[in-house]
C-alpha positions as MATLAB code, in Angstrom:
seq = 'MKRLHIHLNVKNLQQSVQFYSQLFESEPTVLKADYAKWQLDDPFVNFALSNHSQQFGVDHLGLQVTNNEGLEKIKTAMELANQPIAAQQDTHCCYARSNKYWTTDPDGIAWEAFHSMETVATYHDQSNSDQPDNPSKKQSSCCISTTGSCC';
ca = [
      13.485    4.299   20.601;
      11.459    1.423   19.844;
       7.397    1.341   20.203;
       5.674   -2.129   20.620;
       3.526   -2.900   17.696;
       0.315   -5.288   18.128;
      -1.769   -6.231   15.070;
      -5.222   -8.015   15.707;
      -7.280   -9.441   12.871;
     -10.988   -8.848   13.864;
     -14.494  -10.264   12.565;
     -16.058   -6.790   12.739;
     -13.887   -3.768   12.456;
     -16.351   -1.089   13.280;
     -17.254   -2.770   16.514;
     -13.568   -3.277   17.493;
     -12.836    0.276   16.667;
     -15.620    1.492   18.766;
     -14.111   -0.785   21.623;
     -10.668    0.199   21.411;
     -11.387    3.888   21.002;
     -13.197    3.569   24.525;
     -10.622    1.443   26.052;
      -7.666    3.575   24.763;
      -9.712    6.903   25.168;
      -8.572    8.003   21.963;
      -9.859    7.893   18.160;
      -7.638    5.889   15.718;
      -4.698    7.834   14.205;
      -5.637    5.967   10.867;
      -9.056    4.731    9.954;
      -9.981    3.199    6.646;
     -12.674    0.786    5.650;
     -10.449   -2.165    6.166;
      -8.006   -0.952    8.767;
      -7.490    1.085   11.903;
      -4.332    2.133   13.770;
      -3.607    3.806   17.018;
      -0.267    5.439   17.645;
      -0.232    5.546   21.219;
       2.062    7.363   23.712;
       0.267    5.784   26.803;
       1.044    3.041   26.714;
       3.705    3.532   23.950;
       2.313    1.162   21.375;
       1.208    0.902   17.606;
      -1.966   -1.030   17.819;
      -3.585   -2.075   14.437;
      -6.693   -3.888   13.537;
      -7.597   -5.016   10.142;
     -10.234   -7.697    8.791;
      -8.203   -9.232    5.757;
      -7.968  -12.917    7.012;
     -10.582  -15.605    8.201;
      -8.293  -16.173   11.388;
      -9.120  -13.865   14.144;
      -7.158  -12.810   17.157;
      -3.332  -11.805   17.243;
      -2.097  -11.618   13.885;
       1.628  -10.606   14.589;
       3.635   -8.541   16.997;
       6.585   -6.109   16.236;
       8.887   -3.438   16.948;
       8.343   -0.087   15.302;
      11.727    2.190   14.950;
      12.234    5.616   13.710;
      15.054    5.150   11.600;
      16.861    2.545    9.544;
      19.741    2.170   11.950;
      17.419    1.047   14.616;
      15.922   -1.288   12.178;
      19.209   -3.018   11.520;
      19.925   -3.286   15.172;
      16.768   -5.203   15.733;
      17.883   -7.538   12.595;
      21.011   -8.129   14.440;
      19.037   -9.312   17.421;
      16.949  -11.356   15.457;
      19.828  -12.916   13.886;
      21.192  -13.725   17.494;
      17.924  -15.410   18.156;
      18.576  -18.004   15.409;
      15.308  -17.882   13.797;
      14.903  -17.571    9.995;
      14.605  -13.701    8.963;
      12.742  -12.449    5.912;
      13.598   -8.969    4.686;
      11.248   -6.572    2.857;
      12.460   -3.291    1.430;
      10.489   -0.408    0.238;
       7.397   -2.372    0.711;
       3.831   -0.791    0.740;
       1.586   -2.140    3.340;
      -0.865   -0.880    5.780;
      -1.392    2.328    4.292;
       2.722    3.143    4.784;
       5.879    2.555    2.783;
       8.335    0.624    5.110;
      11.436   -1.416    5.453;
      11.007   -4.608    7.293;
      12.259   -7.708    8.877;
      10.105  -10.758    9.768;
      10.860  -13.667   12.170;
       8.955  -15.989   14.164;
       9.455  -16.930   17.819;
       9.927  -20.479   18.783;
       6.228  -21.027   19.119;
       5.631  -19.681   15.762;
       4.313  -16.341   16.650;
       5.343  -13.732   13.822;
       7.379  -10.622   14.827;
       7.865   -7.838   12.562;
      10.526   -5.082   12.888;
       9.856   -1.969   10.811;
      10.508    1.587    9.826;
       7.888    3.347    8.004;
       8.963    6.329    5.898;
       5.772    7.824    4.581;
       1.919    7.046    4.290;
       0.548    5.750    0.953;
      -3.016    5.720   -0.237;
      -3.636    1.721   -0.403;
      -3.596   -0.936    2.097;
      -1.014   -2.824    0.054;
       0.742   -2.484   -3.366;
      -0.247   -5.586   -5.389;
       2.425   -4.756   -8.036;
       5.085   -5.043   -5.215;
       7.237   -8.223   -6.020;
       9.846   -7.913   -3.455;
       8.130  -10.900   -1.482;
      11.087  -12.944    0.094;
      10.771  -16.636   -0.350;
      10.165  -18.056    3.123;
       8.042  -21.147    3.340;
       7.879  -20.953    7.179;
       5.351  -17.851    6.897;
       2.325  -17.543    4.862;
       2.557  -14.631    2.476;
       0.025  -12.072    1.062;
       0.467   -9.468   -1.590;
       0.963   -7.035    1.436;
       3.219   -8.526    4.041;
       4.455  -11.620    5.711;
       3.029  -13.053    8.791;
       1.388  -16.032   10.047;
      -2.113  -15.209    8.831;
      -1.145  -13.546    5.530;
      -2.047   -9.852    6.968;
       0.085   -7.181    7.952;
       1.381   -4.311   10.086;
];
């Protein structure tokens, strides 16, 4: 099963958390000073907010899966779409340890496919040096996306 992932970069995290908590009729599943995430079942979505970039709006879209087999299936679909793919294995990002694949659609919108194995204490691990070399995407010390943010 796949869960749609939407990540927005916002100007004011606290105001956005209040707005989306009302909209979703639910408090965030994860709430940090710089990040919030709702793991919703209705709609079935992983909706995340952060304030790690000067660019606001849609940071990236994605598909979250529950195991590495599902992740490899999405990777195969990405390969068939003939867009560049960047892999991240055992990366620490957005308070989780995950395996990921990144690509962009034909218009340059970043898509992330990921399987998170466990939660971690920090937004990202700055010592993590497994960043793939992919000049088509801006990189940060956390994840790869069009704005340098993640998950």
